N, C-alpha and C positions, 0 to 999 in steps of 0.2 A: 340515243342509247348511251347510258352512263356506264363507263368502264374505268377501273382504276389500273394503275400501272402494272401491278402483279397479282394481287389478291383483291377481291371485292366481295363484300357480303351481299347476299340476296335472300329475300324471302318471297320467291316467286309463287305464283298460283300453283304450279306443278309441285313445288315443295310442300305446300300446304296439303295437297291431296296425298302426298307420300307420308305425312305424319299420321300416326294412329289417332283416329278421332277421339278415342278415349283419353288420350294423353294431352290434347290441346287445351291449355289453360286459358283463362280469360285474358291473360296478358298477350297470348299469341293470336287472339282473335282479331287483332288490328289488321292482319293481312287478309282476312276474309270478310271484312265488314262491308262498307258500301262499295258499289261498283267503281267509284272513283278511286278509292284506296287500292282496290285490287289492280286497277289499270296502272296506277303509279308504281306499285310494287313490281308488277310484271315487267316494267320497263327497266328495272335494275337487274342487269345480267352479269353473271360471274365471268371473270377473266382470270383463269388459273392456268398459266401456260397457254400456248396457242391451241392445244388440243381441246381446251374447254372454253374457248372464247365465246362460243355460242350458248354456253350454259347447259350443263348436263341435266337430264331429267332424273334427279336423284330419288331413290326410294329410302326413306328414313326408317330406322328401327329405334327401339328404346332399350337402353341397357338396364341392368338390374337396379342401378342406383338412380335411374331416372334421366340419364343423358340421352337426348335424341341425336342420332348420328347417321352419317352417310359418307361413304368413301367416294370422293370425286376421282381419286387416283390411288391405286394400291401400290405401295412401295415394294422393295425387294431387299433381300438380305436378312440378317438377324435382328429381331426386336431388341430394344434397349432394356436394360435391367435396372432395378433399384440400386442407387449408388452411382450409376453411370451419368455422364453429362449429356443433357439434351439441348439441342439447338434447333430453334424453330423460327419461321416467319409466320406472323399471324395478322389477320385483319379482323377487327373487332366491331361488332354492332350490338344491338340489344333489342329485345321485344318492347323496350320502353322508348325507343327512338322513333321519330316520325318517318314512316315509310321505310324502315330498315336502314336509316342513314348510317354511314360509316362513322365510327368514333375515332379509330386510330389504326394505322397499319405500319408495322415495322419496315415493310418494303419501301414505303414512301421515304423513310429516313435512312434506309440502308443500315439498320441496326437490329440484326437478329436478336432474339431473346434467348438467353443461355442460363442454365442452372443445373444443379445436381439433383437428380430424381430422389425424392424422399427427404430433402433437407428442410422442408417446411416453408420455403420461400415462395412457393407457387400454389395457386388454388387447386383444390382437389379435383375439380372437373377436368382440368387440362392433364394432370398426371394420370387420371384414369383413362383419358382418351389415348394417351401414349402407351401406357403399360397394359391397358386392357381392363375389362370389368367382368371377370369371370368368363363364363361361356357366352354371355350376352353381348359382349363387344370385344373382338380380338385386339391385341396390341397393334400399334402402327409399326410399319417398317420404313427404314430410311427412303426418302424420295416420295413417300405417300402424302396425300392431301386429304384431310378429313374435315367435313363440315359438322359443326356441333351446335346444339341448343342446350346450354348448361343451366340446370335449375339453380335458383338463387342459393339454395342450401349448400351447393358445391361451388359457389362463386364468391361474391364479395359481401355476403351478409354481415360478417363481422366488421367490415369497414363501415357499413352504414350505422352500426351500433356504437362505433368508437367515436371519440372526439374528432372534430374536423382536422385537428393538427396531426392526426395519425394517418391521414389519407395521403401518404407519400410512399415512394418505392422502398426506402430503407426501413427494415423492421416490420413490414407488413406483407401479406401474401400478394404476389404479383400475378400476372404482369400488369403494370400500371404505366401509362404513357409518361415518359420522363419529363418533368416540368422544364428542365434546362434545355431540352431539345425540341419539345413539342408542347409549348405552353397552352396554346388554344385547345389542342386535343386533350391535354391533361385537365383543363377546366371543364370540358365537355364530360369527360369521364367522372370527374369529381361531382358535378351536378347530378349525374345519374346514380352513382354508386355510393356517394358519401354525403347525401343530402337527407338529413333527418326529417325534413318536411314532406318528403315523398310519401304517398299513401301506401305504396307497396315497393318491394325490392324486385326490379325487373330481372328476367332471365337474360343470360349472356349468349350472344350468337357469335361464333368464331369460325373462320376458315384457318386451318393450321397446316403448314407444310413442315414435315420433319426432315432434318438433314442427317447425314451420317457423320463421320468424323469431320469436325470443322472447327 
């Protein structure tokens, strides 16, 4: 059983059944392909705090903007507002990675990701996940953990269209694995999201834990 130290991405068979069949794109079908693929993906189990070490059977919903989401843990307190500072730990994978392989986790490096909501430095999919997406996805509350499948239009599409030299943290929408702290992870990210030779821009898969004041 593969587990990561704090957060781990999973595209388990149960998750696939939770996704609305009408919303599953060709890029997501890699988890429901041959029986060998399903078996390998099912072995990747989430470890989000001890309460979720066995992997919760999540029921996914789709927001108005197309984000597929499920709360592994609902937080408490007041949601953040635009202009406030958000601090998260996240584990990143992608529908373009083999068997849902992890790309990067802030928990592995003990480097939470922090930004001011609405300042343009973070991709729209994460901001919508935290602030909410109308009535179709409520805002997160501090302490909450939300699993997301973010469509490419709300992810890193612009990075794939930009020159390779722009695929760095400064001046581009994050979060991006920092090259000076996680060079191998950054290269993995770059090959997936900043590669003009890819035939399609894969969706982003994230586990996000939102902190309160930190």
